Rosetta silent file (secondary structure, phi, psi, omega in degrees, C-alpha in Angstrom):
SEQUENCE: MTVEPSTVADIPQGYEPHFRKSPLTDPWEPLYSKKTDKGVSVGLRLARPHTNSRGLIHGGLIAALADAAMGYSCAQATGWTTSFVTISLAVDFVGSAKVGQWLAVEGDVIKTGSTICFAQCMIKADDVTIARSSGTFRVVPKKEPVG
SCORE:     score description
SCORE:     0.000 S_00000001
   1 L     0.000  135.471  179.489   18.869   -7.204   12.622 S_00000001
   2 L  -100.022  145.953  176.227   17.566   -9.453    9.829 S_00000001
   3 L   -97.636  130.697  178.856   13.960  -10.036    9.005 S_00000001
   4 L   -68.061  128.589 -179.763   13.085  -13.639    8.354 S_00000001
   5 L   -66.712  147.432  179.689   11.793  -13.894    4.739 S_00000001
   6 L   -73.998  145.556  173.163    8.205  -14.965    4.449 S_00000001
   7 L   -93.196  161.954 -179.262    7.523  -18.384    3.028 S_00000001
   8 H   -56.396  -35.492 -178.932    4.918  -19.028    0.343 S_00000001
   9 H   -67.236  -21.006  177.293    2.691  -20.630    2.953 S_00000001
  10 H   -77.739  -17.736 -168.789    2.738  -17.250    4.919 S_00000001
  11 L  -103.039  123.077 -177.173    1.440  -15.277    2.027 S_00000001
  12 L   -57.842  151.228  178.885   -2.335  -15.123    1.298 S_00000001
  13 L   -54.338  137.235  176.166   -3.478  -16.428   -2.038 S_00000001
  14 L    97.523  -18.770  178.117   -3.304  -13.978   -4.944 S_00000001
  15 L   -83.279  142.211  178.114   -0.376  -11.930   -3.596 S_00000001
  16 E  -133.839  165.912  176.105    2.891  -11.949   -5.499 S_00000001
  17 E   -52.391  131.764 -173.025    6.268  -10.191   -4.950 S_00000001
  18 L   -59.102  141.962 -170.996    5.480   -6.476   -5.286 S_00000001
  19 L   -83.070   -6.381 -178.614    5.995   -5.232   -8.862 S_00000001
  20 L  -137.257  134.539 -179.247    7.596   -1.911   -7.914 S_00000001
  21 L  -106.084  151.427 -175.172   10.532   -1.041   -5.805 S_00000001
  22 L  -148.602  141.519  175.936   11.185    2.219   -3.925 S_00000001
  23 L   -57.964  -33.023  177.082   14.043    3.430   -1.674 S_00000001
  24 L   -61.513  -44.829 -173.101   11.445    4.264    0.962 S_00000001
  25 L   -88.405  -11.577 -176.746   10.005    0.691    1.047 S_00000001
  26 H   -50.681  -44.748 -178.353   13.299   -1.160    0.607 S_00000001
  27 H   -67.749  -15.363 -176.719   13.745   -1.595    4.419 S_00000001
  28 H   -91.802   -7.605 -176.638   10.159   -3.031    4.662 S_00000001
  29 L   -60.560  147.994   10.845   10.771   -5.860    2.117 S_00000001
  30 L   -87.250  136.796  172.950    9.534   -8.291    1.309 S_00000001
  31 L  -107.086  152.298 -179.053    6.418   -6.554    0.070 S_00000001
  32 E  -129.030  158.469  174.936    3.643   -8.233   -1.879 S_00000001
  33 E  -145.541  161.637 -179.101    0.825   -6.979   -4.056 S_00000001
  34 E  -144.913  128.750  176.279   -2.308   -8.158   -5.672 S_00000001
  35 E   -96.169  135.034  179.553   -4.261   -6.471   -8.571 S_00000001
  36 L  -128.711  175.981  177.920   -8.044   -6.787   -8.401 S_00000001
  37 L   -64.348  -28.593 -174.871  -10.893   -5.219  -10.410 S_00000001
  38 L   -83.531  -32.478 -177.704  -11.226   -2.572   -7.661 S_00000001
  39 L   168.714 -154.871 -177.957   -7.627   -1.621   -7.342 S_00000001
  40 E  -118.054  131.948  177.159   -4.193   -2.721   -6.071 S_00000001
  41 E  -104.788  140.882  171.575   -3.600   -4.223   -2.545 S_00000001
  42 E  -116.937  138.299 -176.324   -0.166   -4.135   -0.897 S_00000001
  43 E  -141.893  157.747  172.271    0.638   -6.600    1.800 S_00000001
  44 E  -160.012  156.990  175.583    3.451   -7.762    4.083 S_00000001
  45 E   -89.056  121.905 -171.548    3.987   -9.998    7.052 S_00000001
  46 L   -69.211  137.328 -179.727    4.598   -7.621    9.958 S_00000001
  47 L  -137.264  171.436 -171.636    7.988   -7.824   11.724 S_00000001
  48 H   -56.942  -37.336  178.257    9.829   -5.961   14.444 S_00000001
  49 H   -64.254   -8.974 -179.391   11.393   -3.303   12.088 S_00000001
  50 H   -92.946    0.240 -171.850    7.772   -2.163   11.290 S_00000001
  51 E   -96.456  162.666  172.531    7.060   -1.333   14.902 S_00000001
  52 L   -94.930 -172.189 -174.810    7.073    1.782   17.084 S_00000001
  53 L   -69.901  -12.251  178.069    8.634    1.891   20.580 S_00000001
  54 L   -93.898   -0.262  179.325    5.582    0.189   22.148 S_00000001
  55 L    86.405    8.326  177.799    5.870   -2.836   19.790 S_00000001
  56 E   -97.188  160.931  179.282    2.830   -1.912   17.731 S_00000001
  57 E   -66.997  131.824 -174.589    2.908   -1.356   13.975 S_00000001
  58 L   -68.421  136.664  176.960    3.955    2.234   13.254 S_00000001
  59 H   -63.366  -31.156  177.887    1.259    4.555   11.846 S_00000001
  60 H   -65.612  -37.390  174.040    3.787    6.000    9.390 S_00000001
  61 H   -62.893  -40.147 -179.746    4.211    2.549    7.780 S_00000001
  62 H   -65.938  -46.922 -177.896    0.400    2.309    7.477 S_00000001
  63 H   -64.323  -43.597 -179.115    0.109    5.826    5.948 S_00000001
  64 H   -66.033  -43.222  175.649    2.942    5.286    3.489 S_00000001
  65 H   -63.926  -39.517  178.095    1.519    1.922    2.309 S_00000001
  66 H   -64.069  -47.903  175.883   -1.944    3.388    2.033 S_00000001
  67 H   -53.988  -44.950 -176.726   -0.594    6.254   -0.129 S_00000001
  68 H   -66.322  -51.451 -176.312    1.195    3.752   -2.304 S_00000001
  69 H   -56.477  -47.668 -179.913   -1.829    1.359   -2.700 S_00000001
  70 H   -63.658  -41.165  177.923   -4.137    4.190   -3.601 S_00000001
  71 H   -63.178  -46.324  179.841   -1.713    5.699   -6.094 S_00000001
  72 H   -63.001  -39.380  176.766   -1.165    2.312   -7.747 S_00000001
  73 H   -64.477  -37.622  176.339   -5.008    1.804   -7.865 S_00000001
  74 H   -64.547  -40.933  178.431   -5.372    5.152   -9.620 S_00000001
  75 H   -65.050  -38.301  178.238   -2.702    4.128  -12.127 S_00000001
  76 H   -63.493  -41.031 -179.091   -4.407    0.787  -12.732 S_00000001
  77 H   -64.492  -24.281  179.798   -7.759    2.559  -13.337 S_00000001
  78 L  -107.385   24.414  173.487   -6.150    4.643  -16.052 S_00000001
  79 L    71.564   17.640 -179.295   -4.449    1.707  -17.679 S_00000001
  80 L    62.835   26.299 -175.568   -1.018    2.489  -16.257 S_00000001
  81 L   -98.499  -11.157  179.471   -0.652    5.289  -18.856 S_00000001
  82 L  -130.995  168.345  176.495   -0.245    8.190  -16.404 S_00000001
  83 E  -110.099  167.540 -177.279    1.571    8.868  -13.085 S_00000001
  84 E  -138.963  146.303  171.591    0.097   10.389   -9.994 S_00000001
  85 E  -122.409  146.285 -178.406    1.264   12.628   -7.117 S_00000001
  86 E   -74.783  126.494  172.049   -0.546   12.859   -3.816 S_00000001
  87 E   -91.498  -48.599  178.339   -2.526   16.067   -3.186 S_00000001
  88 E  -144.882  153.532 -176.959   -4.058   14.965    0.141 S_00000001
  89 E  -147.009  128.676  172.744   -3.952   11.913    2.306 S_00000001
  90 E  -124.807  139.470  176.733   -6.116   11.074    5.406 S_00000001
  91 E  -133.872  129.325  178.319   -5.807    8.131    7.648 S_00000001
  92 E  -111.452  121.185  178.976   -8.206    7.089   10.448 S_00000001
  93 E   -93.878  124.669 -177.322   -6.756    4.592   12.898 S_00000001
  94 L  -120.929    1.014 -176.605   -9.371    2.302   14.456 S_00000001
  95 L  -168.024 -170.748  178.943   -7.215   -0.534   15.790 S_00000001
  96 L  -137.865  167.089  177.514   -3.602   -1.779   16.021 S_00000001
  97 L  -134.026  153.244 -175.191   -1.512   -4.611   14.606 S_00000001
  98 E  -122.417  161.889  173.487    1.279   -6.730   16.016 S_00000001
  99 L   -51.423  136.063  178.509    4.363   -8.536   14.757 S_00000001
 100 L    98.499  -18.238  179.205    3.483  -11.688   12.877 S_00000001
 101 L   -82.178  156.468  176.878    0.148  -10.526   11.453 S_00000001
 102 E   -88.665  121.169  178.667   -0.516  -10.165    7.770 S_00000001
 103 E   -97.897  123.995  178.651   -1.087   -6.486    6.844 S_00000001
 104 E  -121.590  126.809  179.163   -3.229   -5.917    3.794 S_00000001
 105 E  -114.954  101.455 -167.740   -3.700   -2.379    2.436 S_00000001
 106 E   -96.828  102.465 -174.542   -6.581   -2.717   -0.024 S_00000001
 107 E   -80.485  152.316 -173.803   -6.779    0.152   -2.488 S_00000001
 108 E  -157.067  124.743 -179.131  -10.038    1.120   -4.277 S_00000001
 109 E   -86.061  132.488  176.919  -10.601    3.951   -6.781 S_00000001
 110 E   -93.437  -46.861  179.558  -13.707    6.066   -6.138 S_00000001
 111 E  -163.257  140.703  175.773  -13.515    8.304   -9.262 S_00000001
 112 E  -132.375  143.472  179.189  -10.897    9.267  -11.737 S_00000001
 113 L  -131.254 -163.275 -179.158  -10.835   12.026  -14.261 S_00000001
 114 L   -76.169  -18.091 -176.570   -8.330   13.661  -16.600 S_00000001
 115 L  -125.657  -24.872 -172.592   -6.617   15.644  -13.826 S_00000001
 116 E  -131.240  142.953  171.115   -7.758   14.139  -10.505 S_00000001
 117 E  -128.926  132.575  176.608   -8.223   10.681   -8.990 S_00000001
 118 E  -107.469  131.863 -179.007  -10.008    9.989   -5.694 S_00000001
 119 E  -137.281  165.825  175.029   -9.204    6.746   -3.905 S_00000001
 120 E  -143.635  166.313  173.026   -9.711    4.979   -0.575 S_00000001
 121 E  -156.115  153.863  173.222   -8.398    1.935    1.163 S_00000001
 122 E  -106.807  137.695 -178.971   -9.040   -0.345    4.076 S_00000001
 123 E  -114.332  124.827 -174.835   -6.041   -1.470    6.092 S_00000001
 124 E  -128.805  140.703  174.044   -6.473   -4.894    7.726 S_00000001
 125 E  -113.939  114.541 -172.461   -4.343   -6.989   10.044 S_00000001
 126 L    51.250   47.438  178.404   -5.334  -10.721    9.714 S_00000001
 127 L    67.914    8.010  177.257   -8.612   -9.580    8.057 S_00000001
 128 E  -105.630  126.713  177.234   -9.558   -7.216   10.941 S_00000001
 129 E   -61.982  126.086  177.951   -9.861   -3.519    9.922 S_00000001
 130 E  -119.181  -13.457  177.670   -7.352   -1.410   11.796 S_00000001
 131 E  -160.941  164.499  171.013   -7.441    1.753    9.627 S_00000001
 132 E  -138.977  154.333 -175.312   -9.030    3.414    6.674 S_00000001
 133 E  -146.314  151.314  174.016   -7.574    6.004    4.330 S_00000001
 134 E  -135.256  151.786  178.644   -8.653    8.340    1.565 S_00000001
 135 E  -150.732  156.278  175.588   -6.545   10.257   -0.868 S_00000001
 136 E  -123.240  129.693 -172.414   -6.723   12.697   -3.682 S_00000001
 137 E  -126.247  135.818  179.647   -4.143   12.379   -6.478 S_00000001
 138 E   -94.854  135.560 -179.219   -3.158   14.625   -9.316 S_00000001
 139 E   -76.254  129.892  175.726   -2.636   13.112  -12.753 S_00000001
 140 E  -126.911  143.699  174.927    0.864   13.950  -14.129 S_00000001
 141 L   -62.289  144.114  174.660    2.300   12.916  -17.567 S_00000001
 142 L   -69.874  139.443  174.047    4.737   10.117  -17.488 S_00000001
 143 L   -78.703  146.595  176.131    8.293   11.206  -18.171 S_00000001
 144 L   -77.303  136.299  176.140   10.144    9.771  -21.100 S_00000001
 145 L   -56.890  142.440  179.805   13.157    7.731  -20.026 S_00000001
 146 L   -87.738  137.709  172.853   16.467    9.582  -20.344 S_00000001
 147 L    81.733    0.000    0.000   19.099    8.272  -22.647 S_00000001
């Protein structure tokens, strides 16, 4: 099954093609992101491959994108000079989303230090909050490229 690519008119203002690719998120493309003063938001136009067996957007997709948005937000808060790994992740689901809606996962850093970063995000479908998430991330040194 193919997913129809989003047109520019379908994408909210400020979002651009996502700056980082991952094998996990490749099947969810196209992904978009937006950098703000508060953090990094990740967004996509929801399609059938993002759903569970009942036709609602899968909670695993929401959790994975929340984890990513919060991690990117921590990286942005530290000037993209360090990497982060997830220590803990919590997601509270308060609604649902359907195919065709715009999903925005809005990251926000609460506090960052030399070893730990605390972040949160609101997950919205067409500007209606459907979940919130919080995460704790460990600062790890960036690895030098090999070769």
